[in-house]
N, C-alpha and C positions, 0 to 999 in steps of 0.2 A: 616715090614714096606716097603711101596713102595712109590716112587716119580719119576714122570715124568715132563718133560718140552716139551710141545706139545705132538708129536709124539716120543719123544726121552726118553725112560726110561733110568733113572740113578740109582735108587736102586730099585733092583728086588726081593723084599721079604727078608729082612734081619732081623735078630734078634740077638742082642747082649746085653751082661750084663757087666757093668764096675764095678769091684770090688772097693768098698768104701776103702779110705786110700792109694791105689796102684798106680802105673803108668802103665796105657794101651797104647801101641804103635799101630797105625793103618798105615799098610803098603799097598801098591798096585800102579799099574801104573797110570799115569795120565788119568783124566776121569773116574776112575772107582767108584767115588762117595765119596771119602775120606772129601772133604770139604764140599759137600752138607749135609754130615752127621752130621758135627761139627755145621753147621747152624740150623739143627733141634734141636740139644741138646740145643743151646741157644736161640731157639724160632724164629730165622730169617725167618725159612722155616716152613710149616706145610706140614705133610705127606698126600698123597693121600688116603692111608689106613694104619692101623697100630696105634700104639700109642707111645707116648714119656712120661717117668716116670723120675722124678728127686726128690731125698729124699722122697720117699713114696708118691708124688704128681703127678698126671697126669697133663702134661704142654700144651699138644699140642692142647687142645681146649680153653684155656685161653684166655681171651681179652689182648689186649696190656697194659692196666692199671694193671690188675692182674699178667701179666708176670712179672712186674717190680721189686717185692720184690725176685723172683727166680733168675732174672738175676743178681740182686747185688750179689748173692752167687756164680756166675761164673765169674771167670777172663779170659780174652782172650788176648793172645799174637799173633799179627797179624804178617804176613810173612814179611811184609816190616815196622815193628815197628809201622808206623801210629802215630809219635809223631807230636805235635803241634809247627810248626817252628817257630813261633812267641813268645812262651812261653820259659822261662827258665826251665832247669830241675826239679827244685824244683816245679814250677807251674804246669808242665806236670804231675808230679805224684800226685800232690794235687788235681788236677782237679776232680777225683772221689769223693775225700772226700767233695769237695765243692758242688758238685752236690747231693749228697746222704746221707751227714751225717749233722748233727746240731753242729759239733766241731768248736770252735773258730779258728782264725787264728794261734794262739800260739800252740793250740793242734794240728791242721793240720801240722803244720812245724815240730813238735815233731814226729809224726807219720810218715812224709815223711823222714827225716834223720835216722830214725830207719830203715825204710824200704830200703833206698839207701845203708846204711851199710850192709845190708843182700846181697846185689849184688855187693858190692865193690866199691861204687861209692859216699860214703858220702862225698868226698871232691870236689865232681862236681856239687853240687846243683845249684850254680851261672851261670853255662855255659849254651849256647845256644845249641840246637841240631846240629847246623852246626859245633860247635867246638868239636864235638865227633867223634870217629872212628864208623864204623859200628858195631862192637862187644859192644861198649860202648852204642850206641843207642838202641841195642837190649836188653841190661841189664836195661836200663831206662824203656823201654817199659815193660819189667817184672816187675819191681818195681812197675810201675803204675798197672799193672795186678793183683798184690797181696796186694795193699796197703789197700783195703776194708776187707782183710783176708777171701777171698772166701773159700767155701767147695770145690770147683771144680775149676780147671784151664784147659784151652784149649791151647795146642800149636800148631800154624799153620806153619810147616816147619821151626822150630826155628833156625836152622843152616843154612839156605839158606844164600848164598852171603858171608859166614865166612871162613877164613882159617882155616886148622885143628886145631891149637892151640887156636884160638877164639871159634871154634866149640865145642872144649872139655870144655872149661869155662862154656859156655851154659849147656852142659850136665851135669857137677858137680853141677850147681846152680838147674837144675831140680831136682836131686837126693836130694841135702842138703835141699832145701826148701819142698820137700815132706817129708822129715824125721823129719825136724824141725817144720813145721806147720800142719803136719799130714793132708794135702791136697789129694784130688783124682785128678790125672793127667791123661789127654788124650793127646796124642803127635801124631800129623800126620806128617810123615817125609818119604822123599826118602833116607836119610842119614842112610846106614845099619850100619855103626860104632856106630852112636848116638843110634839107635833102641836098639842093642844088650846091650849097656851100660846101659841105663835107664830103660829099660822094666822089670816089673814084670809079664806082660802078654802081648801078642800079637795076633792082628787080621789082616788077610789080605783080602783085598777085590779085586775081580776081576770081571770085567762087571758086577758091581751092586750086587754081591752076596759074602756071606762069604764063602772063601775057606778053610781057617784054622783059628783057634783060640786055644790059649793055652799059656803056658810057652815057653820061648826062646828056651830051648832045643827041644821042640818039632818042632820046625821050622828048626832047625840046622840038624835034624835027619830026615826030612820029604823025603819022596819018590815021593811026588806028583809033575809032571812034571811043573805045573804052579807055585807052590812054588818055586821049586829048579830053575827054568829058572830065576824068577824074583831076587832071592838072587844071582845068578851067573851074572847077568845083560845081558842075552841072550835073543835076539828077537826069537818071536815064528815062527813056519812055516807059520802061516796066516799073520804075519806081513811082512815077507820076501816075501810072495807070492803077497801081496800088493803092495809092493815096486816094484815088478817085472812087474806086470801088470800096474801100472802107468808110468813106465819107457817106457814099449813097446807103450803105447798110445801116449805118448808125442812125441815119434819118428815118 
């Protein structure tokens, strides 16, 4: 699959396969195409070339109306949680049920409380988002993402902005929900501790291409300089050269 924006190529001929019922972590530096890839999976973007398949169906050519049933099978945990500030926790989590199901209010509330219990927030249903910590807001957003019981859940930087303890809570939830609900999970993250804890499979993108794909052990033992540099947090020679050139021109 390829995707460019104007003259700027972002995805340069990638081909990936996400195993059903497992957690795939997508790694890579900023601007390598991770978020663009997620948007293709959920149908927010269309590829310039190539195909996107979900559960045996090609979805990249479907109209918005025909995409609807597939999107309802995909949960999306946004990086900034994206809760509705004017709605209570209960109403935030119930929103997808009200929009996409015929459940009555009592049935919706039963589903919401059951889902909030999964993320440890059953006693917070009446609270407003402003009354919650960052970690709690992330967990409410996660409850909203899974309340329709999707087949696939996409996590976009799920631990961003959280301290190590709250990050680990999110990691534990990712693993427990995958095991309990048998969902397929795709996690985009820069958090290497999180990546190696939750991943069944890992994919690394670099400049719009896949440089390595496989189990976490393959990454830990890789001798590829791009993979090793990313895992060690080391800038490449090209990055350092760009800084030097910019610094000289500024002076």
